[in-house]
Residue, then its C-alpha position, 0 to 999 in steps of 0.5 A: m946286744q953289743k953296743g959301743t961307740i962309733s970310731v970317729q974324731t968328733e961327737n959333732i960328726f952327725p949334726i955335721i953330716k945332716k946339715f953339711l956334707y952335702s948340700d942337698h938332703e934329697i942325695f942320701l937316696r942316690e948315696l945308698v942306692s949307689n952302695a946297693v950296685d957297689a955290693t951287687t957288683k963286687l958279688k958278680t966280680l966274686s963270682s966271676k973270679g969262682e970265689v962266690k959258687g952257684d947261681l946268683g940268682d935274681l939281683t934287683i935291688e929294691v927300694s919301698v917306702d911304709k908311710d904307716a911306719k915311717t920308713i924307706t928301706i934300700s934292700d940288696k942281694g949283693i955281697g953283705m957283711s959279716e959281724e967283723e965287716v960291719k964293725k969295721y965299715l960302718n963304725q969307722v966313719a972315715f974308711s971306705s970298704a971299697s979301698e981294701f977291695l980295690d987293693k985286691y981286685k984292681d983290675e975291675a978298678n972301674i966297678i968300685g964306688h965308695f961305702g964310707l961317708g956316703f952311707y951316713s948321708a942317711f942321718m940327714v933324713a934318719s932319726k934312726v937306721e938299722v941294716v940288716t945283712k947276711s955275707y955270701r960267706e955261709d959260714a957268717p950269721a946275719v946281723v943287725w946294726e942300729c944307730e939312732g944319729d949320734p956315736s953309739y951304735g948297737i950290733s945283735d943277731s938278725d934271722k935273715t937267710a938272704r944274702g945280701t943287705d937291708v938298709i932301713l931308715h926311719i924317717a925324721d919328722d922334718s923329712a917326712e917329705f920322702l915318706e911320699k912315694d912320688r917324691i921318691e921315685n922321682l928321686l930314683r929317676k933322677y939319680c938312678r934311671f941309668l944304674p947298671v943293676a935294676i932298681k925296683f920300686g914297687t910295682r906298676k900295671e900294664t895292658e897284656y894281649e891274649e893271643a886270639e885267631g881274629e880281632e874279633d876274638a883278642r882279649s886284654k887285661e890289666v897285670e901287676v908287673d915290677n916298676i922298673i927305675n932304670n935303664t942298666n945298659p945305656i947306650w953311652k956304654k956301648q961301642a958306637t959300632e954297635l948303635k944305628d942312628e935309631d938308638y942315639k934318637q930314641f936315647y935322646e928321646e929318653l933323655y928329654p921327652y917332647s924336644q925336637a930331634p936334635m941334628f947329629w951327636i958325638h959318642l965319647n969313649i977314652d980310657y986314656p989319659f983319663n976315663l970318660t965316656g958320653v954321647l953330646y947331642f946338637p940340639k936344634l938352636g935356632n937364635s935362642f941361648e939360655i933356655q939350652r943350657n944345663k942340658i948335658q948330665l954329669y954321671s960318675n959310673q952311671v951315678y947322676v951327679t949334676d946337670d951343671v957341668k960348666e967347670i967340666v966343659p967349657e962354657f959354649l959346649t953347655l949348648l949341646h944336649g946328652v951325657i957324659d960319664s967319667p969315674d975319675i970324677p968323684l961324686n962329691v967334689s967342690r968346685s975348686y977340686l973341679q977347676s984345679d984337677s989335671n983330670v977335668k982339665k984334660i977331658t975340658s980339652y978333649i970333648t972340646r977336640k972332638v966337638a971341632d973334630r965331628l964339626q970339620e968332619l960334616f963339613k968337609n964330608n957334606r957340605e950341602e948338608y952342614e950348609s942346611k944346618w947352619n942356621d941352627l948350628a951358628v949360635f953354638v959355633k959363634y959362641g965356642m969362637i968367642t970363648d975358647e982360643k982352641f976351638f976358634e982356630k979350628a972352626e975359623k975353617f968351617a963357621l959360615f957368613k950368610s949374605v942376603d941372597g942366603k949364599l953361604a961361605t966360609f971367612e976366608e971364601y967370603r973375604e976373597r969374593i969381596k975383596p975386589l969391591q970392598t977394600d977402602k983406601n987404607d986396604r981394609t976389607i969392609f964386611i958390610y952386614t944388616n941384623s934385620p934384613k926386613d928393616h933394612d931392605s931399602l939400605i940392601k937394595a941401594c948397596k946391591t945397587k953398588g954391586y956391594d955384599v950384604l951379610v945377614l948377622d942376626t943372632i944375638i951375640d953377633n956382636h961380640f963374634i964381629q968384635q972376637l973377628e975384627y980382633k983376630e983377623e988383620k985389615i977387616s971392619f964390619i959396619r951395619v948397613d945403616a951405620e953409614t950412607v952407601d958411598q962411605l961404607v967402603q971409602k974411598d978417595e974420590q968424591t962428587e961434586s956437589v951441584l949446588g953452591e956455597k951459599e944454597q948449602e948453608k941455606v939448605k943446612s939451616l932448613f934441616e937444622k930447625v926441622a930435624k932438631d931431636p937430642g942428638n942429631m947431627i946435620v951433615l950435607k953430602p954430595l951423594s948420587p941423584e939415585d940415592a935417598p934425599v935424606a938418610i939416618t946413620r948411627s955409629e957403628f961403635m956407639r951403637r955396638m956398645k949400647e946393644m951390648q949394654a942391653l945383653q948384659g942387662s945394663g940400661m942402655d943411658g950410658f951411651p947418648d943415642s945420636v945419629t947424623v942426618v945426612v942430606n943429600t945436596n944432589h938429589p932433585l928433591v934438595a937442589g930443586k924442589l926444596l930451594k924453589a919452594k915458595g916462602e919459608e914456611a914451604k921450604e920447612d915444611l918439605a924439609k920436615y917430610l923429607y926427614r921424617l921420611a928418612l926416620l920412617n925409612h929406619n922405623m924411627l917414626k913413632g907416635e903422634e910424628l907418625t901419625e902427622f905424617i900419615q895425615k901428610t902424606i894422605a894429603m898430599v896424595k889428594 
C-alpha cells in the first residue's frame, strides 16, 4: 500500500471540518449523494460526446446501512477515478474535480457540481473513510483510498470490477444515530428527493395483483421492490406547456401531504441574467400568518439546500409555498454572501415581479374568480404592500377593500364611491372601518342610517396596512367605527343645537362624572340626533392603534393608557327628559349609571360583577 500525506495547509483541517464546516452534521449525506449524482451525470455527458462506448446500464445510486459493521455505503456507477485522479482529487482538499471538468465541457455547465470540501464532510460522522473506485477507462485499474481523519492516507489495489465509486463510512461512536435506517431514509427524503439520478435505499414490500377472469379468481401477493427515494424529474424541470393543472396539484400534494389544495401557482423559468426554475403556490391563508412561513424549499441543481429562504425572496413571499431551484446559489454560503450577492438581488426582484404580474393577470382576466379568493389572498397582498415598495406600486391595482355588505372594490374604486358623503371639511376622504362587524353591529347600523359605508378590516396586519396607505396616499384617514360618534366620523362645520340649557348640561355632566369615574374616562356632552344612542363610548384611534401594534409585536400594553371618552347625547329623550326629571338625586344617578353601563355593554366592555348587577337591574325593571 502506498502511503502519503494529504495536501492541506494545516494539520488541523479535520477537526475544523468536523466542527465548523457545516452547521449540521447530517449534511454529510447530502454532500456524498450529490457527488455520486455528479459522477453519474458526468458519465452521461461523456457518453453523449462519444467518449464512453456501449450501453451505460443501470445507473441507480445505492445507499446502504450495516449497523453491525457500523458502516454507511454510498455506491454509484458513474465516472469513477483512476489512481492519479484519486491522488489529485482526494488528496488536495481545496481542489474541485468539477473545475477541470467544467473547463472541458463548458456547454454542460449546469450539470456540474463540486467534489471538494463536500467529500470531506464525511469526517464529521466517520472515524475512517474508504473510497473504492474504478474509472470508466478500461485500462485504469481499481484502487482503494482510505483515511482515518488525519492528514495521512493509504492507497492500494482493489479487485473491484464494475465502473463507479463506493464511499464507505466507518461511523464514529458519537454519530451512532446515523446507523438507524429510519434516520438515513428520512435524510435521503429531505435532501435527495428530487435528485436527477435514481437513489435506492433497500427494498420495500408492494402488493402485486395477478390478472384473472373474474373478481373471485383475482389473487394478490406481496413482492419486494427497490425502494427508490426520489422523483428524478420534478415538474419545475419541465416546461409549463407540458403540464396540466392536475400535475401541479399532485406535485403540491407530494410536497405537502394532507394540506388543502392551493388556489393557484406560478411556474418560474428564466435563464438570463441568472438561472432559476421553480413553482410557487398560493396557499389558502385565511387570517393565519406565522404557521404558513418557511414552506418554500430552495434547491441547487435539484439538491436540497434549505427552507429558510428569507435572504433570497422578499419577506412577504415567505408566505407562499413551493420550490425554487437555482444553480447560481451555491450549496453552502453565508447569510452575508446572500445579502450582498448581485444574482440573489436579481432573483428577489424577478420573483416579486412574477408574483405581482400573476395576481394582476388573474384580477384583470377573471375578476369574479379573483374576488372569490380574496379572503385567502388578503393577508398576503397586504403584507407585500407593507414590506415591499415595488410590490406596493403594482398591488394598488388589485388589492381589494370589502364593505360590511360584502361588496369588493379596489382602492380607487372605493375612494370614488365614498367621496361625496365621506369627505370632511379639510377635504380628506374618511374611510370608516370595523375589525369585528358582529361586535360593532349597532355602530355600523348607525353609520348606514347616515348613508356612510363601513369597511371590514379584520386581518392580523390591517393596523400596519392602513398606516401604510395613510402615509402613501394623499388626504385620506382611516377611522374605526367606535373611534368617534357617527356625527364626527366625517367632521363637518354644521353643529346641532342642544335642547338643554347651560345649567342643565352642567347637571348632566356632574351626574355622569359620578357614575362613570373609571380610570382614564373623559366625559363629553354633545347635542347629537335624538335617534343616536343616549350614551356612547369612543376610543382614540391613535392610542388604540399604538396599543394594538404593541400587542402584535409581543410587547406589553402598559405603555399607552386605556382611555375612553364617554359621549353623552344631550338631545336624547332619556337624557334631556327622563334623567333630569327623575325624582331625587339617587334616582338620577341610578339612571345615569344604567345608561353608562348600557354603553359599555354595547362595546363588550361590561364584565364581572358590573355585568351581573346590570342584568339583575334590567330584570327588575322589566318586572
